[in-house]
N, C-alpha and C positions, 0 to 999 in steps of 0.2 A: 704569637707576638701581636699585641694590641697597639697599633699605631696611633690610637687616640689617647693612650695613657701618658700623662705628663712625664712620669719617670722613664718610660720607654723612649719618649721623644728626647729627653735630656741625654740618655745613654747613647742613642744613635747620633745625636749632634756631637757629643764629646768624642765619639769614636771616629766619625767620618768628616767632620768640618774642616780639619786641616788639609786632608787629601783633596777634598772638593775645592777648597780655596786655591790650593797650589795648581790643580788641574785648570781651573778657570783662569787663573793668572797667566799660566803658560799659553793658553789659547788666545786670550784677549790682550795680554801684555800691559795691563793697567791695573794697579793695585786697587783703586777705588771701585772700578767696574767689577773686578774679581770679587770684592766684598759684596757688592750688590747682587751679583750672580749667586754667590753662596747663600745669602739671605733668601733670595727668591727661590732657589732650589728647595730649601727646607720649607718655605711657606707653601709652595706648590705641592711638595710631597705630602705634607701633613694635612693640607686642605683637601687633597684628593687621595686620601689613604685607601679609599675603597677601590682604586684602580690598581693597587699593589696586588700582584699575583701571588697567591699562597704557594710556598715552596721556592719562590725566587729569592735571590740575595738582595738585601736592602742596599748594599753598596753599589751594585750594578744599576739598580733602579735610580739611585741618586746621581750616579755619574751620567746616566742617560739624560736625566733632566738637566744637569749642569751643561752637558754637551750641547743640547738643543738651545738652551738660553745663551750660551757663549756664541754659537753660530748666529742666532738671531741678532745678538748685539753687533757682531762683526758685519753683518749684512745691512745694518741700519745706516741710512744716509745722513744721520744727524752729525753736525759739526760739534765737537766737544771743546769747550774753552780750556785753554792751558793756563797754568799758573806760573808766573815768572818768579824765580827766586830773587832776582835783583830789583824788581819793580817796587818802588816806594809807594806807600799808601797813606791816606789821611784818615786818622782815627775819628770816632764819632764826636770827640770834643775839639776837632780842628787841628790837632797836633800832627806833625809830620812823623811817620813811623818808618824805621829802616825796613828794607826788604827782608823776606824770609831767610834768604841766604846769609844775611848778616847776623841773624839770631840763632842759627844752628850751631851746635857744638862741632868742634873739629874732630875728624875721624882719627882713629888710632894708626891706620896705615899711612904710609908716605904718599904724597901726591902721585909719584911715579907708579907705585904699586896699584893704586886705585885706578889710574888710567889704563894700565896694562890689563888688569882684571876686567875692567869695564869694556875694553876693546875686544878681548877674547869672548866675553859673555855676549856682546853685541853681535859678533861674527857667528857664534853658535846659534843665537836667536834668529838671525837672518837666514842661516842655513836651514833651520827647522821650519821657519815660516815659508821658505821657498818650496817645500815639499807639497805635493798634491794633498788635498784635504784628507782623504782616507789614510794615506801614509803618515801624515803629520799626526793625526788623531791616534793611530795605533802606536806610533813611537812614543808619544807623550804618555799614553795610558800604560804602556809596558815599562818604559825606562824611568819615568818620573813618578808614576803612581804605583808601580809594582804589581799591576793586575796580571793575572794568568790569561792564557789565550782564550779559555772558555769564558772568562769574565769580560774580556774585551769584545768577544763575539756578541755577548748579551747586550753590552752597552751600545755597540755600533750597529747591531743588526746584520753583521757580516757572518759568514761561516768561519769556523776555526781555521780551515785551510786558507781562506782568503786573508784572514788576520796574519797568519804566518808569512804568506807571500808579501803582503803589504809591509810587514816589519822588515823582511829581508831586503825588499826594494828600497825602503826608506833608509835603512842603515847604509846600503851601498851608495845611494845618492848623497847622504850626509858625508860619508867618508870621502867621496870624490870631491864634493864641494869644499870641505875643510882642507883637503890636500891642495886644491887649487888656490886657496886663500893663504897657504903657507903654514897651516897648522898640522900637527901630527895627530890624527884622529884617535890614536891609541892613548896618547898622553892627555888629551882633552877629556876623555870619558872617565 
């Protein structure tokens, strides 16, 4: 496999970009930063193609890069500006423009359904975020990215046995936390 060949690069991007984005999004919790991490993952991978070990899996190499970039982002002390959906703005020609929330289409779900789904998703996200770094990473790679134990071990640098133990501990902690929050872990999954 020639990682300098444009067609190979296109195939690898098409095959892995969605999974890498989802993984980064689940780690950093921000859509725009997940997109940045996705792009930087592929830029680094292809600019440093010579570091790819022959016989290794491209997917685990990419997840490893994305994991490192995500944790670098999370450790960064920068304050990121937030965009308000209700804040009105002045356009370049001096006109008053409605906030972004006033310009968005209405969702198909009822407000109550949206709130309930959002609350459950938020509780699950908080429960996952409360896990220690190793366990969180293993849970995300296994359940959200569908990686096998061997692949998770390659991405994280842990042994397969440690990956299995982290997954078991992570699942137990998630189950306990969700139960304390009044959710049935079996129905949430």
